[in-house]
C-alpha positions as a printed NumPy array, in Angstrom:
array([[  6.747,  11.853,  15.907],
       [  6.213,  13.22 ,  12.397],
       [  6.297,   9.884,  10.595],
       [  3.085,   8.71 ,   8.914],
       [  1.921,   5.115,   8.911],
       [ -1.029,   3.453,   7.295],
       [ -2.372,  -0.06 ,   6.942],
       [ -4.894,  -1.029,   4.359],
       [ -6.799,  -4.113,   3.443],
       [ -7.601,  -4.641,  -0.208],
       [-10.246,  -7.195,  -1.056],
       [ -9.733,  -8.586,  -4.541],
       [-12.557,  -9.734,  -6.73 ],
       [-12.888, -13.535,  -6.331],
       [ -9.943, -15.329,  -7.898],
       [ -8.039, -12.096,  -8.649],
       [ -5.826, -11.787,  -5.548],
       [ -2.723, -13.123,  -7.307],
       [ -3.04 , -10.651, -10.179],
       [ -3.758,  -7.799,  -7.776],
       [ -0.738,  -8.74 ,  -5.671],
       [  1.442,  -8.756,  -8.786],
       [  0.327,  -5.235,  -9.708],
       [  0.737,  -4.004,  -6.137],
       [  4.277,  -5.375,  -6.072],
       [  4.983,  -3.311,  -9.203],
       [  3.843,  -0.296,  -7.201],
       [  6.208,  -1.281,  -4.4  ],
       [  9.079,  -1.355,  -6.897],
       [  8.13 ,   2.183,  -7.993],
       [  8.234,   3.323,  -4.376],
       [ 11.767,   1.99 ,  -3.828],
       [ 13.153,   5.233,  -5.241],
       [ 10.439,   7.54 ,  -3.91 ],
       [ 11.578,  10.16 ,  -1.464],
       [  9.962,   9.859,   1.927],
       [  8.94 ,   6.184,   1.685],
       [ 10.544,   4.191,   4.493],
       [  8.702,   0.965,   3.809],
       [  5.795,  -0.339,   1.754],
       [  4.982,  -3.979,   2.436],
       [  2.383,  -6.169,   0.733],
       [  1.134,  -9.312,   2.462],
       [ -1.593, -11.791,   1.68 ],
       [ -4.049, -12.923,   4.298],
       [ -3.751, -16.519,   5.43 ],
       [ -7.41 , -16.645,   6.49 ],
       [ -9.109, -14.603,   3.766],
       [ -8.495, -15.896,   0.227],
       [ -9.216, -12.554,  -1.473],
       [ -7.496, -10.213,   1.007],
       [ -4.185,  -8.354,   0.753],
       [ -2.733,  -6.13 ,   3.463],
       [ -0.571,  -3.095,   2.712],
       [  1.697,  -1.651,   5.424],
       [  3.257,   1.759,   4.791],
       [  5.656,   4.003,   6.696],
       [  6.49 ,   7.474,   5.391],
       [  8.657,  10.326,   6.628],
       [  5.491,  12.464,   6.758],
       [  1.848,  12.536,   5.709],
       [  2.857,  15.027,   3.007],
       [  5.321,  12.526,   1.518],
       [  2.53 ,   9.951,   1.36 ],
       [  0.179,  12.453,  -0.297],
       [  2.882,  13.344,  -2.838],
       [  3.272,   9.661,  -3.759],
       [ -0.387,   9.559,  -4.783],
       [  0.349,  12.234,  -7.397],
       [  3.246,  10.321,  -8.951],
       [  2.482,   9.28 , -12.551],
       [  3.798,   5.739, -12.081],
       [  1.809,   5.216,  -8.879],
       [ -1.34 ,   6.601, -10.513],
       [ -0.876,   4.218, -13.447],
       [ -0.635,   1.204, -11.117],
       [ -3.73 ,   2.359,  -9.203],
       [ -5.681,   2.58 , -12.462],
       [ -4.6  ,  -0.922, -13.46 ],
       [ -5.558,  -2.322, -10.032],
       [ -9.026,  -0.772,  -9.773],
       [-10.859,  -3.405, -11.869],
       [ -9.444,  -6.161,  -9.62 ],
       [-10.513,  -4.573,  -6.314],
       [-13.859,  -5.369,  -4.685],
       [-13.208,  -3.414,  -1.469],
       [-10.751,  -1.177,   0.369],
       [-10.422,  -0.786,   4.143],
       [ -7.72 ,   1.8  ,   4.976],
       [ -6.6  ,   2.396,   8.561],
       [ -4.643,   5.547,   9.423],
       [ -2.556,   5.298,  12.569],
       [ -0.482,   7.617,  14.728],
       [  2.981,   6.172,  15.141],
       [  4.216,   6.132,  18.722],
       [  7.56 ,   4.38 ,  18.319],
       [  9.197,   0.983,  18.397],
       [ 12.074,  -0.987,  16.961],
       [ 13.115,  -0.237,  13.394],
       [ 11.821,   3.304,  13.208]])
């Protein structure tokens, strides 16, 4: 399967998760029109007060890489950086399932 999926945990600086989530949701709105993006979901951890989880599914790894060159996406990344204390990305190989 050529689709590309990635999960990532963002750890916000203490007390900044809400602001970080707001900025990440702006990024999600930018991706609504981006070619190759199937889904981009932002969730907050129930157990970790500073953690956000990002779930992404793309038509290909190249489509994901192209998104990271988009001016609007780059602008959101720059605005988010001061709010982020840590990043834990997880690349996965998609095997299949419902909704794909």
